[in-house]
C-alpha positions in Angstrom: 80.2 171.2 -119.2 79.6 168.5 -116.8 78.0 170.4 -114.1 81.2 170.4 -111.8 83.7 172.9 -111.3 86.5 172.7 -114.0 89.0 171.5 -111.6 87.2 168.3 -110.8 88.8 165.2 -112.2 87.0 162.6 -114.0 87.5 160.1 -111.1 86.2 162.8 -108.8 83.3 163.5 -111.1 82.5 159.7 -111.2 82.8 159.7 -107.3 80.4 162.5 -107.1 77.9 160.9 -109.2 78.0 157.7 -107.5 77.6 159.6 -104.1 74.5 161.4 -105.7 72.8 158.0 -106.5 73.5 156.5 -103.4 72.1 159.5 -101.4 69.0 159.3 -103.4 68.4 155.8 -102.5 65.8 155.4 -99.9 67.6 152.7 -97.9 70.5 155.0 -97.5 68.7 158.1 -96.4 66.8 155.7 -93.6 70.1 154.0 -92.6 71.4 154.9 -89.2 75.1 153.7 -90.0 75.8 155.3 -93.5 79.3 154.7 -93.0 78.3 150.9 -94.1 77.8 152.1 -97.5 81.5 153.8 -97.8 82.8 150.3 -98.8 80.7 150.3 -101.9 82.2 153.4 -103.0 85.8 152.3 -102.7 87.4 150.7 -106.2 87.9 147.4 -104.2 84.0 147.7 -103.2 82.9 148.5 -106.8 85.1 145.9 -108.2 83.4 143.3 -105.7 79.8 144.5 -106.7 80.8 144.0 -110.2 82.2 140.3 -109.4 79.1 139.6 -107.6 76.7 141.0 -110.4 78.6 138.7 -112.8 78.1 135.7 -110.8 74.6 136.3 -110.4 73.9 137.1 -114.1 75.7 133.6 -115.0 73.5 131.9 -112.7 70.5 133.5 -114.1 71.6 132.9 -117.5 72.2 129.0 -116.6 68.8 128.9 -115.2 67.1 130.5 -118.2 69.0 128.1 -120.5 67.9 124.9 -118.3 64.5 126.1 -118.6 64.4 126.7 -122.1 65.6 123.3 -122.6 62.9 121.7 -120.3 60.3 123.7 -122.1 61.6 122.3 -125.4 61.6 118.7 -123.9 58.1 119.4 -122.8 56.8 120.6 -126.1 58.5 117.3 -127.9 56.7 115.3 -125.5 53.5 116.8 -126.1 53.8 116.5 -129.6 54.8 113.0 -129.7 51.8 112.3 -127.3 49.4 113.9 -129.6 50.4 111.8 -132.6 48.4 108.9 -133.4 49.9 105.4 -132.7 
């Protein structure tokens, strides 16, 4: 059993779980205008959050790959600098 009455649909159950998470967030509890969070609970709001998260992750992955390439280049430079000429 999911902890909700039998008449609750899976969509409603997901919505209630999201509400529970949002309400537990300290920022939400302290916010004077709780309606500003309402957008985040709509399908469009959740979709936008997913889009933003994907874009953020893609940027961070690109940064990681650039750093890895820079580290490898520096290691090669150090190795060649240590070799006798």
